[in-house]
GUZA-428830 format. One line per 5 residues: for each residue x, z, y of C-alpha. Coordinates in Angstrom, 2 decimals, padded with zeros to 5 digits, m for minus. Each point is the difference from the previous one (the first is absolute). Layout:
// GUZA-428830
X,Z,Y ~ ...
***
This chain:
// GUZA-428830
056.77,167.90,154.50 ~ 000.15,m003.03,m002.06 ~ m001.02,001.94,m003.08 ~ m002.98,001.42,001.88 ~ m000.96,m003.49,001.09
000.04,m001.29,m003.67 ~ m002.01,002.91,m001.20 ~ m002.51,m000.62,002.66 ~ m000.42,m003.59,m001.09 ~ m000.32,000.70,m003.66
m001.97,003.25,000.03 ~ m003.45,m001.54,000.04 ~ 000.85,m001.69,m003.28 ~ 001.58,003.08,m001.46 ~ m002.98,002.18,001.08
m002.50,m002.58,m001.27 ~ m001.56,m000.53,003.35 ~ 000.05,m003.74,m000.02 ~ m003.50,m000.97,m001.09 ~ m000.35,m001.93,m003.29
m002.97,m002.20,m000.84 ~ m002.92,002.24,m000.77 ~ m001.00,000.34,m003.58 ~ m002.83,m002.16,m001.20 ~ m001.14,002.02,m003.07
m002.27,002.82,001.04 ~ 000.63,003.46,m001.11 ~ m001.58,001.21,m002.14 ~ m000.53,m003.19,m001.82 ~ m003.65,m000.76,m000.89
m001.00,000.06,m003.69 ~ m000.96,m003.11,m001.83 ~ m001.70,m002.26,000.98 ~ 001.90,m000.51,003.20 ~ 000.58,m003.77,000.01
m002.69,m001.80,002.16 ~ m002.56,002.62,m000.93 ~ m000.43,003.78,m000.16 ~ m001.97,001.75,m002.54 ~ m003.21,000.29,002.02
m000.10,m003.63,000.67 ~ m001.37,m000.89,m003.36 ~ m003.30,001.79,000.72 ~ m000.18,m001.54,003.49 ~ 000.34,m003.47,m001.69
m002.72,000.81,m002.48 ~ m002.44,000.94,002.72 ~ 001.08,m003.08,002.03 ~ m000.78,m002.25,m002.89 ~ m003.38,001.46,m000.25
m000.72,m000.15,003.75 ~ 001.72,m003.18,001.10 ~ m001.16,m003.37,m001.51 ~ 003.40,m001.72,000.68 ~ 001.99,002.80,m001.67
m002.39,m000.10,m002.90 ~ 000.50,m003.66,m000.42 ~ 003.83,000.36,000.21 ~ m000.16,002.70,m002.70 ~ m002.19,m002.13,m002.16
002.42,m002.74,000.06 ~ 002.94,002.22,m000.65 ~ m001.77,001.65,m002.93 ~ m000.91,m003.54,m001.49 ~ 003.61,m000.78,000.13
001.13,003.29,m001.44 ~ m002.45,m000.46,m002.90 ~ 001.60,m003.33,m000.85 ~ 003.36,001.57,m000.02 ~ m000.89,002.62,m002.69
000.49,m002.22,m002.99 ~ 003.01,m002.13,001.38 ~ 003.43,000.84,m001.31 ~ 002.60,001.56,002.26 ~ 002.29,m002.36,001.86
003.35,m001.01,m001.56 ~ 003.35,m000.65,001.62 ~ m000.27,m003.76,000.31 ~ 001.90,m001.78,002.78 ~ m001.20,m003.19,001.65
003.23,m001.57,001.06 ~ 001.94,002.72,001.85 ~ m003.17,002.04,000.74 ~ m001.86,002.81,m001.59 ~ m002.36,000.03,002.85
m003.10,m001.13,m001.79 ~ 000.42,002.77,m002.52 ~ 000.56,002.52,002.79 ~ m003.05,m001.22,001.90 ~ m002.20,000.09,m003.12
001.04,003.59,m000.77 ~ m000.75,000.90,003.72 ~ m003.45,m001.59,m000.27 ~ m000.81,001.77,m003.26 ~ 001.38,003.44,000.80
m001.57,000.18,003.40 ~ m003.54,m001.10,m001.12 ~ 000.16,002.17,m003.22 ~ 001.21,003.10,001.79 ~ m002.59,m000.46,002.87
m002.92,m000.32,m002.43 ~ 001.29,002.79,m002.15 ~ m000.11,002.41,002.90 ~ m003.20,m001.06,001.49 ~ m001.96,m000.02,m003.43
001.93,002.62,m001.98 ~ m000.08,m002.34,m002.93 ~ 003.24,000.52,m001.95 ~ m000.02,m003.56,m001.50 ~ 001.39,m001.16,003.34
002.62,002.63,000.45 ~ 001.06,m000.47,m003.65 ~ 000.41,m003.75,000.46 ~ 001.85,000.44,003.31 ~ 002.44,002.41,m001.65
000.53,m002.43,m002.90 ~ 001.07,m002.67,002.66 ~ 002.38,002.41,001.60 ~ 001.65,001.02,m003.19 ~ 000.46,m003.66,m000.89
001.80,m000.94,003.25 ~ 002.27,003.09,000.11 ~ 001.41,m001.24,m003.25 ~ 001.14,m003.29,001.49 ~ 003.86,m000.18,000.08
m000.39,m000.29,003.82 ~ m002.45,m001.34,002.59 ~ 002.19,m002.96,000.91 ~ 002.05,001.22,002.94 ~ 001.52,m003.38,000.43
m003.28,m000.99,001.60 ~ m000.95,003.26,001.80 ~ m003.58,m000.88,000.81 ~ m000.69,000.50,m003.82 ~ 001.48,003.51,000.15
m001.97,000.89,003.19 ~ m003.39,m001.06,m001.31 ~ 000.59,001.66,m003.38 ~ 001.09,003.18,001.75 ~ m003.23,000.07,002.00
m002.05,m000.57,m003.15 ~ 001.67,002.84,m001.92 ~ 000.01,002.28,002.96 ~ m003.74,m000.41,000.58 ~ m000.74,000.69,m003.71
002.31,002.92,m000.29 ~ m001.29,001.58,003.21 ~ m003.73,m000.63,m000.41 ~ m000.03,000.79,m003.72 ~ 002.50,002.89,000.10
m002.48,002.52,m001.45 ~ m000.70,m002.37,m003.01 ~ 003.69,m000.32,m000.92 ~ 001.78,002.19,m002.50 ~ 003.15,001.75,001.11
002.07,m002.40,m001.96 ~ m001.78,m003.04,001.53 ~ 000.67,001.39,003.51 ~ 003.63,000.31,m000.80 ~ 000.36,m003.45,m001.40
m002.02,m001.74,002.82 ~ 001.71,001.90,002.73 ~ 003.41,m000.81,m001.50 ~ m000.87,m003.75,m000.04 ~ m001.03,000.11,003.59
003.30,001.44,000.95 ~ 002.26,m001.99,m002.41 ~ m001.73,m003.28,m000.03 ~ m001.54,000.01,003.48 ~ 001.82,002.00,002.61
003.59,000.25,m001.15 ~ 000.60,m003.81,m000.39 ~ m000.64,m000.22,003.76 ~ 003.05,002.27,000.80 ~ 002.68,m002.30,m001.33
002.98,m001.70,001.47 ~ m000.28,m002.61,001.45 ~ m003.26,001.23,001.56 ~ m003.06,m002.18,m000.93 ~ m000.80,m002.28,002.72
m003.53,001.10,000.44 ~ 001.15,003.46,001.19 ~ 000.89,m001.34,003.48 ~ m001.82,m003.24,m000.43 ~ m002.24,m001.73,002.44
m002.64,m001.65,m002.17 ~ m002.86,001.26,m002.23 ~ 002.38,001.21,m002.66 ~ 000.94,002.82,002.37 ~ m003.79,001.10,000.24
m000.76,m000.44,m003.71 ~ 003.08,001.75,m001.33 ~ 000.05,002.93,002.34 ~ m003.67,000.61,m000.59 ~ 000.21,m000.15,m003.82
003.16,002.30,m000.06 ~ m001.60,002.36,002.53 ~ m003.00,000.33,m002.31 ~ 002.28,000.89,m002.85 ~ 001.85,002.51,002.13
m003.28,001.75,001.02 ~ m001.07,000.15,m003.60 ~ 003.28,001.67,m001.20 ~ 000.75,002.05,003.11 ~ m000.45,003.21,m001.74
002.60,m000.92,m002.56 ~ 002.48,m001.80,002.24 ~ m000.62,001.20,003.56 ~ 003.31,m001.04,001.48 ~ m000.14,m003.46,m001.50
m003.66,m000.38,001.07 ~ 000.80,001.05,003.61 ~ 002.92,m002.56,000.04 ~ m002.34,m002.84,m001.14 ~ m002.63,000.86,002.57
002.43,000.37,002.93 ~ 001.64,m003.30,m001.03 ~ m003.36,m001.82,000.03 ~ m000.95,001.37,003.40 ~ 003.39,m000.83,001.39
000.11,m003.63,m001.16 ~ m003.73,m001.11,000.04 ~ 000.40,m001.03,003.71 ~ 002.16,m002.85,m001.18 ~ m002.87,m001.56,m001.74
m002.56,001.14,002.58 ~ 001.52,m002.36,002.53 ~ m001.87,m002.75,m001.72 ~ m003.19,001.20,001.76 ~ 001.46,000.13,003.55
m001.21,m000.34,002.56 ~ m003.62,m001.32,m000.44 ~ m000.64,000.25,m003.79 ~ 000.92,m003.50,m001.24 ~ 001.76,000.74,m003.22
002.99,m002.23,m000.23 ~ m000.24,m000.65,m003.76 ~ m003.59,m001.23,000.35 ~ m003.42,001.13,m001.24 ~ 000.70,000.43,m003.80
003.14,002.14,000.51 ~ m001.77,002.03,002.64 ~ m002.47,001.05,m002.70 ~ 002.87,000.78,m002.45 ~ 002.46,001.79,002.40
m002.67,001.72,001.99 ~ m001.82,001.27,m003.17 ~ 003.09,001.94,m000.96 ~ 000.72,001.07,003.62 ~ m003.52,001.58,000.09
000.61,001.67,m003.40 ~ 003.01,001.57,001.45 ~ m001.78,000.97,003.20 ~ m002.95,001.45,m001.82 ~ 002.29,001.87,m002.48
001.82,001.67,002.90 ~ m003.08,000.67,001.76 ~ m001.62,001.75,m003.01 ~ 003.14,001.89,m000.81 ~ 001.06,001.16,003.50
m003.03,m000.40,002.19 ~ 001.86,m002.93,001.95 ~ 001.00,m003.59,m000.65 ~ 003.43,001.09,001.35 ~ m000.17,m002.86,002.47
m000.15,m002.88,m002.53 ~ m003.37,m001.25,001.34 ~ 001.06,000.05,003.62 ~ 002.32,m003.02,000.06 ~ m000.67,m002.70,002.71
m002.47,m002.58,m001.22 ~ m000.83,001.98,m003.24 ~ m003.62,000.83,000.88 ~ m000.45,m003.40,001.81 ~ 000.85,m001.73,m003.34
m003.56,000.73,m001.14 ~ m001.16,m002.35,002.78 ~ 002.66,m002.53,m001.13 ~ m001.62,m000.05,m003.41 ~ m003.35,m000.82,001.54
001.44,m002.81,002.02 ~ 001.88,m001.74,m002.91 ~ m003.25,m000.42,m001.93 ~ m001.90,m003.21,000.78 ~ m003.78,m000.16,000.20
m000.20,m001.07,m003.73 ~ 001.96,002.89,m001.10 ~ 003.40,m001.57,m000.53 ~ 003.30,001.07,001.45 ~ 001.97,m001.98,002.37
002.24,m000.29,m002.98 ~ 003.57,m000.12,001.57 ~ 003.17,001.26,m001.60 ~ m000.21,001.19,m003.67 ~ m003.73,000.54,m000.25
m002.96,m000.84,m002.13 ~ m002.98,m001.39,001.83 ~ m003.07,002.10,m000.94 ~ m000.61,003.27,001.79 ~ m000.52,002.68,m002.59
m000.51,003.79,000.36 ~ 002.23,001.27,002.91 ~ 000.34,003.48,m001.41 ~ 002.24,001.50,002.77 ~ m002.87,m000.51,002.36
m001.95,002.88,m001.63 ~ 002.93,002.30,001.03 ~ 000.31,m001.59,003.37 ~ m003.82,000.41,000.68 ~ 000.13,003.68,m000.92
003.27,000.92,001.72 ~ m000.64,m001.99,003.27 ~ m003.70,000.70,000.04 ~ m000.94,m003.71,m000.21 ~ m002.67,m000.41,m002.67
m000.65,m003.55,001.19 ~ 003.31,m001.01,m001.54 ~ m001.44,000.27,m003.47 ~ m003.07,m002.16,000.58 ~ 001.45,m002.93,m001.90
001.18,002.17,m002.81 ~ m003.41,001.47,m000.25 ~ m001.47,m003.44,m000.16 ~ 002.09,m000.92,m002.98 ~ m000.89,003.25,m001.84
m003.71,m000.33,000.61 ~ m000.08,m003.55,m001.21 ~ 001.13,001.11,m003.48 ~ m002.65,m000.06,m002.72 ~ m000.98,003.35,m001.44
001.37,m001.09,m003.49 ~ 002.57,m002.74,m000.83 ~ m000.18,m002.11,m003.04 ~ 003.73,m000.58,000.08 ~ 002.81,001.91,001.55
m001.45,002.16,002.86 ~ 001.30,m000.24,003.54 ~ 002.88,002.34,000.40 ~ 000.93,m000.32,003.76 ~ 003.71,000.32,m000.78
002.06,002.54,m001.86 ~ m000.35,002.78,002.58 ~ m003.73,m000.66,000.66 ~ m000.97,003.55,m001.19 ~ 001.76,001.39,003.12
m002.95,m001.35,002.05 ~ m002.02,002.96,m001.20 ~ 002.45,002.28,001.68 ~ m000.05,m001.82,003.23 ~ m003.80,m000.47,000.14
m000.30,003.77,000.30 ~ m001.24,000.88,003.51 ~ 002.77,000.71,002.52 ~ 000.06,002.42,002.84 ~ m000.99,m001.36,003.32
m002.39,m002.67,001.19 ~ 000.72,m003.71,m000.33 ~ 002.44,m001.14,002.66 ~ m001.29,m002.07,002.94 ~ 001.22,m003.57,m000.29
m000.80,m003.52,001.28 ~ m001.40,m002.61,m002.27 ~ 002.74,m002.09,m001.82 ~ 001.07,m002.60,002.54 ~ m000.80,m003.71,m000.63
003.28,m000.94,001.62 ~ 003.01,001.92,m001.09 ~ 003.68,m000.05,000.39 ~ 002.68,002.16,m001.68 ~ 003.62,000.10,000.95
002.89,000.84,m002.34 ~ 002.44,m001.79,m002.38 ~ m002.98,m001.62,m001.55 ~ m002.23,m000.89,002.97 ~ m003.43,m001.23,m000.43
m002.80,m001.36,002.17 ~ m003.71,m000.27,m001.20 ~ m003.08,m001.61,001.57 ~ m003.43,000.22,m001.41 ~ m003.54,m000.50,001.11
m001.56,002.87,m001.92 ~ 000.39,002.64,m002.66 ~ m002.40,000.18,m002.81 ~ m001.04,m003.64,000.12 ~ 001.39,m002.17,m002.84
m000.41,m003.06,002.12 ~ 001.90,001.32,003.01 ~ 002.95,m001.85,001.48 ~ 003.43,001.53,m000.87 ~ 003.51,m001.04,000.94
003.12,002.04,m000.61 ~ 003.67,m000.93,000.68 ~ 003.07,001.88,m000.74 ~ 003.69,000.08,001.33 ~ 002.99,001.79,m001.54
003.02,m000.96,m002.11 ~ 000.58,m001.22,m003.54 ~ 002.78,002.76,m000.21 ~ m002.73,002.86,m000.21 ~ m000.84,001.71,m003.20
m002.29,m002.17,m002.17 ~ m000.22,m002.64,002.77 ~ m000.64,m003.75,m000.45 ~ 001.09,m002.81,002.31 ~ m003.50,000.22,001.71
000.76,000.89,003.63 ~ m002.51,m002.01,001.99 ~ m002.41,m000.37,m002.86 ~ m003.60,000.81,000.31 ~ m003.34,000.65,m001.78
m003.07,m001.98,001.24 ~ m003.28,001.08,m001.36 ~ m003.33,m001.24,001.28 ~ m003.56,m000.55,m001.34 ~ 000.88,001.98,m003.11
002.88,m002.22,m000.98 ~ 003.64,000.59,000.07 ~ 001.46,m003.13,001.48 ~ 003.60,000.74,000.66 ~ 001.26,002.16,m002.86
003.20,001.89,m001.01 ~ 000.67,m000.08,m003.74 ~ 001.59,003.33,m000.07 ~ 002.55,001.21,m002.60 ~ 001.06,m001.23,m003.49
000.20,002.73,m002.65 ~ 003.56,001.22,m000.11 ~ 000.49,000.06,m003.68 ~ m001.05,m003.72,m000.40 ~ 003.11,m000.83,002.14
002.43,002.77,m001.12 ~ m000.34,m001.00,m003.69 ~ 001.24,m003.53,001.00 ~ 002.80,001.65,001.95 ~ m001.22,m001.35,003.23
001.72,001.88,002.75 ~ m003.10,001.50,001.43 ~ 001.67,002.55,002.19 ~ 002.76,m002.25,001.37 ~ m001.10,m000.30,003.65
002.98,m002.25,000.73 ~ m001.15,m002.73,m002.35 ~ m001.81,000.13,m003.30 ~ m003.13,001.87,001.19 ~ m000.94,m002.97,002.34
m000.10,m002.49,m002.69 ~ m003.07,001.59,m001.38 ~ m003.00,m002.02,001.25 ~ m002.28,002.97,001.04 ~ 002.85,001.79,001.76
001.95,m002.66,001.79 ~ m001.08,m002.27,002.92 ~ m001.75,m002.70,m002.09 ~ m003.13,001.87,m000.52 ~ m000.76,001.50,003.42
m001.98,m001.25,003.03 ~ 003.18,m000.07,002.29 ~ 001.88,m002.58,002.03 ~ 003.15,m001.51,m001.39 ~ 002.84,m001.84,001.53
002.02,m002.61,m001.84 ~ m001.32,001.43,m003.32 ~ 002.30,003.09,000.48 ~ m000.90,003.47,m001.23 ~ m000.40,002.67,002.72
003.17,002.08,000.54 ~ m000.32,003.13,m002.28 ~ 001.31,002.26,002.85 ~ m002.09,m001.57,002.59 ~ m002.88,002.01,001.57
m003.26,m001.32,001.57 ~ m001.32,002.12,002.81 ~ m003.15,m000.32,001.91 ~ 000.97,m000.66,003.64 ~ m003.52,000.37,001.51
m003.30,001.09,m001.37 ~ m003.30,m000.27,001.90 ~ m002.91,001.67,m001.64 ~ m002.59,m000.13,002.81 ~ m002.21,m002.76,001.32
m001.56,m003.07,m001.58 ~ 003.27,m001.52,m001.01 ~ 002.24,002.76,m001.57 ~ 003.40,m001.22,m001.10 ~ 003.32,000.92,m001.52
003.47,m001.60,000.55 ~ 002.52,000.22,m002.81 ~ 003.71,m000.76,000.52 ~ 001.34,m001.65,m003.11 ~ 003.31,m001.05,001.44
002.19,002.59,m001.88 ~ m001.41,m001.45,m003.31 ~ 000.97,m003.52,000.79 ~ 002.89,000.25,002.50 ~ 002.20,m002.02,m002.32
m002.43,m002.94,000.28 ~ m001.48,000.20,003.61 ~ 000.79,001.60,003.25 ~ m003.50,001.43,000.31 ~ m003.14,000.43,m002.11
m003.17,001.70,000.87 ~ m003.53,000.28,m001.47 ~ m003.01,000.83,002.11 ~ m003.51,000.74,m001.30 ~ m003.12,000.18,002.11
m003.52,000.87,m001.16 ~ m002.88,m001.75,001.91 ~ m003.41,001.74,000.16 ~ 000.69,001.84,m003.35 ~ m000.60,m003.32,m001.76
002.96,m002.24,m000.08 ~ 003.86,000.44,000.26 ~ 002.64,m002.15,001.67 ~ 003.40,000.10,m001.61 ~ 002.58,m001.38,002.39
003.70,m000.36,m001.03 ~ 002.78,m000.80,002.51 ~ 003.59,m000.63,m000.62 ~ 003.22,m001.46,001.48 ~ 002.54,m001.94,m002.07
003.59,000.95,m000.50 ~ 002.46,m002.91,m000.11 ~ m001.84,m002.08,m002.55 ~ m003.42,m001.66,m000.59 ~ m002.55,002.70,m000.99
m002.18,m000.58,m003.00 ~ m002.89,002.48,000.63 ~ m002.65,000.80,m002.60 ~ m003.19,002.03,000.26 ~ m001.05,001.59,m003.22
m003.60,001.21,m000.82 ~ m000.67,001.44,m003.47 ~ m003.53,m000.21,m001.39 ~ m002.17,m000.03,m002.98 ~ m002.55,m002.16,001.49
m000.61,m003.80,m000.78 ~ 001.83,m002.07,002.71 ~ m000.61,m003.35,001.59 ~ 002.16,m001.57,002.57 ~ m001.74,m002.14,002.66
002.46,m001.24,002.72 ~ 000.95,002.98,001.97 ~ m002.66,002.29,m001.63 ~ 000.34,001.93,m003.22 ~ m003.41,000.91,m001.49
m000.16,002.95,m002.42 ~ m002.98,000.84,m002.31 ~ m000.55,002.96,m002.09 ~ m003.09,001.76,m001.48 ~ m002.30,m002.21,002.01
001.78,000.79,003.33 ~ 002.43,m001.96,002.10 ~ 002.89,000.44,002.44 ~ 001.61,m002.78,002.09 ~ 003.68,000.12,001.10
000.23,m002.24,003.21 ~ 003.43,m001.26,000.98 ~ m000.37,m000.01,003.88 ~ 003.20,m001.58,001.20 ~ 000.63,m003.66,000.10
003.48,000.12,m001.38 ~ 000.37,m002.13,m003.10 ~ m000.50,002.21,m003.11 ~ m000.08,m000.32,m003.72 ~ m002.53,001.98,m002.00
000.23,000.47,m003.71 ~ m001.56,002.13,m002.63 ~ 002.18,001.46,m002.81 ~ m001.17,001.78,m003.03 ~ 001.86,003.24,m000.72
001.20,m001.07,m003.39 ~ 001.83,m002.90,001.60 ~ 002.15,002.64,001.80 ~ 000.63,002.56,m002.66 ~ 002.71,000.69,m002.57
m000.70,000.72,m003.71 ~ 000.45,003.76,000.56 ~ m002.67,000.09,002.73 ~ m003.36,001.67,m000.81 ~ m002.95,m002.40,m000.02
m001.81,m000.59,003.23 ~ m003.18,m001.87,m000.96 ~ m001.85,m001.98,002.70 ~ 002.58,000.76,002.66 ~ 000.91,m002.66,002.37
002.36,m000.30,002.93 ~ m001.06,m001.95,003.13 ~ 003.23,m001.25,001.58 ~ 000.19,m001.36,003.52 ~ 003.31,m001.77,000.85
001.22,m000.77,003.38 ~ 003.54,m001.12,001.16 ~ 001.61,000.69,003.32 ~ 003.23,m001.40,001.44 ~ 003.22,001.91,000.17
m000.22,002.95,002.57 ~ m003.58,m001.03,000.90 ~ m002.99,002.31,000.27 ~ m002.84,m000.32,m002.39 ~ m003.57,001.37,m000.27
m002.69,m000.11,m002.55 ~ m003.55,001.35,000.61 ~ m002.50,000.33,m002.93 ~ m003.55,001.26,000.63 ~ m001.66,001.59,m003.08
m003.81,m000.40,000.27 ~ m002.30,001.69,m002.60 ~ m003.10,m001.89,m000.81 ~ m002.33,002.56,001.46 ~ 001.63,m000.22,003.41
m001.77,m003.31,000.80 ~ 001.49,m002.32,002.62 ~ 002.92,001.52,001.79 ~ 001.77,m001.24,003.10 ~ 003.78,m000.05,m000.64
001.95,002.10,002.55 ~ 002.04,m001.70,002.70 ~ 003.70,m000.26,m000.74 ~ 001.91,003.05,001.20 ~ 003.67,000.74,m000.82
000.49,003.33,m001.71 ~ 001.88,001.42,002.91 ~ m003.12,m000.45,002.17 ~ m002.34,001.76,m002.44 ~ m001.49,003.15,001.66
***
């Protein structure tokens, strides 16, 4: 009886009944090209270029860049600090553009030059697996060239390139200890799995078992990074890293979809589609990002939105991209606009999709996204460079690429960015001086742009926010004439005060009230209110007058508590290793409260176009409704 019981328990395994993960690779495997495109797509793209002005403009820009590449020497294995990333990205830019133009025009100058680039990089000793992003981007570059130009390669070249994709790309990811990106939670996961999956698809006919293993691993662990979008699309690493991580995420999705007919679920994660709306909301009326976390300020080409627009049937999502493209001159005297290293892929995703555009509401003027990097945005209009815009963020300094900026905000009105975030400092500028940029317990926060000194946040006793603290919106009201958001900052400052909150209320889409409240903890509290700006600043009693580009904004201190207002130049607050911040000033409003006492500061920000504004009556944050 006991033997029979054991056999009953194990027989499903012995008989192979237990269901394994279904294979990703289709059988039979499609011929080359099979990475992102199929053979018939080239003719479709040619027709699309002729018929669609936007596609025609994209191709003209891609070809102009490819022409410039023809006479440039191939890349060399030159590291910048610990990175080969610039070389990998340049190779990716060149091979993608040259191979695309080669296929569309049939001109062998482009295919020959792309092959020359591939043959150069496969001779590198390695693709720098100690910084695996370098391997991933190089793998994608070589995979695209190998797959798209397969018929142009000699048998020996195919062997050499395929061997490099396996030995320099894929196999270094299967080592012990396992590279952190494999199960990681940040953009490295997306970038590396996408690049290696592209390599796997390219060589799947030669290494089917290894290719299957790479694809299954990517699909298994991509959800770890996809949590960054949940639940409402606010990407926790900020706008710039949305563009980076999501670009490779959609390369993986598009590759799987072209190969198998399905994205295998990698486009279905909570908040993923909604992140396209997030990228609309984090751009101010003057085309600049709310530049929080590691980010650069100017909105460029958001290439993933071409794929989003096609896959989710939302052509409206590429309106801003189309505006950038159509604004480019027919011919450039200097370096032509390139739209990013994967810009040629826009031609694939501008092909008409099956199905009509999805029904949708216009982008909301008041928007709130929950998640680990929560965000609230208020604006008076889209499409008007003079519109009012106010965005405020929560979150934690402990997040990937985060700054000490929870509670900070962007205020833009009358075509001027009044409250600004300085964004990132280039990594190599700090790493070469051995500044511990990635030490979240200490060294990172001494960098001016990353720590608390450069952000429009409240401070208590001059202390830094706690790294593991997390600011959460307690209440958000988007309706009515006085929408507001309440942000609990207590976890960030619980070593200094018993309670800390920031409330922001927009009045008639014209002005914003910023109200901070706190309660002391066993000592006198020295509170400071920081406001970062590039405007000229004058202090007049309890009013701070800002002027820039012929426009003005006033900061009015509404409470009667004794305050001290001073204006500091950024360079007075910086260390020798900090990047320059020309014209940046910090308005600092100081207020002291007794031990264990409650405190409050209310500041009304009034753009010059708002005219005379009646200050709102005092109302504690707990009574806002």
